[in-house]
C-alpha angles and dihedrals in degrees: 000000000000110000115238115249092238121051126238088247089055091052090051091050090049091052092049091048091049089052089053092050093048137228096313093060092046091049089058090068101095132205091256097054106123125221094174143332108327095354137112141197111221133189123217087218090067088062093052102268109155106181097204095131095246107056114089100245096175098106094044093049091047091052090052093049092048091051092049098045112017103053129086088263119051121217150174119269113207114201107199121226112286146090112282117196113213125189102183138026118294111219135202110187115145111205094214141037114299117197104158136076113286135152153105129297110194109159104166093007120122125192105213108202119222089166124130139180094059096288116154122248103222123011129188109190123176112218088169134011108308121189139175098024119162133180114189135182096354121147120203118192119187135192097217097257098086127079122240120348098220127012129191111182142161105174094180138095097216103048135052144209109205149138089050131152131198110191131177091354120158123196119178141167098006118152095232128028123329091228127007122193121181141165129000093006114134150136092047142130135217109199135187092340130149128218112183141165096356117155096233126027125330086234135353125204119188147149113257121273091221097032142309137096122241109212148143096035118152123196117199129191097339130150124223105188139170096345119162097241124008127350086228131353131200109201145169093037096309114149108145099093119110126199122205125186093344127148126218118190145156095008118163088235130005121339089233128015114192110177095183101029135270127254097217145355113182127181093343125150129216116194132176098337124162095061090160093055122110094240148309093290090068090085098235120172131201089236123036107193135174130194105003146340148164123227125184123182095344123154137203122198131172143173094172131031108332104105102188144351098258143011113194136183103192134207092159137019129316118195122188122182125181095347128146140195125193145141149192138209112013087355096053089121092059112132143182108266152347110209131184137165127249095177146015094261094061121124137160128204117187117186127184095345132141133213135061121301124204119196123205130217097359094306115141136178139215108261120194120186091347111175090348095305130120126254125323115194128192114271105188111095089235093056118118089212101061116146111262127204107187104303093343129098125207127205142152116249128216090269092057095253124137110239133190131199135176103241127001116327119244097198140015092257095046120119127017131310113244118212121323 
């Protein structure tokens, strides 16, 4: 790919400078202004967008988006600071292959939804392979009657939407999800963005219903707050989304729901989720996870209804390092985890964590340095974390006797009792 003559950082700086100079300066950027071979920088003002909060700017914004994305030369659409009333869905759907930098810069620009009937506010739909999309600084404010605030979708098996970046995006008060990503959407980042008070999930990540695998998405420093359902949800088998330094709070249900596991959660916080629950005794965790997961330096804290950091039903391995779960007030009994097994391959390793752990149905994990103690191995003969001395396994049988067997035991009375 031919590199553009001006860097992405330069474009961002240009957008920020234009915001500082105001609408007049931005409007001076014409449709023919080059940013590299075959590319253009466009201004929504040149297409008639006003941004006064009352004028219907839908047609003008759509004309700008079409010019930036649908022509033979992709470009950057700058939306000057202002409040832009929109009355129907804005769509980005290039008809042919896109393999160069293109996107929206909207620092100080707010799309004010006046959309009803559950229609989405801004949709990006890949009808062909679509690369190097970015949306930066855009604010979407709903009224609760629309669908999702921002959609990125490629519901196809033969095309892809990838190498994308959402940065400094705010989506609030939409009737559906704040951000919805589905299908062949991958190799992307969501950075320093804010999803608040949306009726559905703050963000949803899922494999496509008709085809397409969502994968390799990293979310950095984002806030998922006060959304009606989950802070974030990973659905339809999706698991390859990683969250770094994110905060999940005041969700109607869990802060994160991962029905097929989650590759990585690092330095994330979960506070006072499950606002729609009946009470603390309902056993509601900040994270509800199935199959497998890895957590590093994550915290759970509650004074209301969130009872622990994580509840997991495992069919693979859960690893937790340096995590904590605690509470005060009516949630003073809040702990770290409730863990059970949904399959024979399940295992849990908890290192240097704090907070109470409850195990379901005889499952137990390997705990190292838990709450300042030493090492706690599994004791049930079925446990995958039995102590092992060379080729020998040790466990405690139903009668309270320590038993030893060379190789894995096949029953509770297998092997030889050791001592009294």
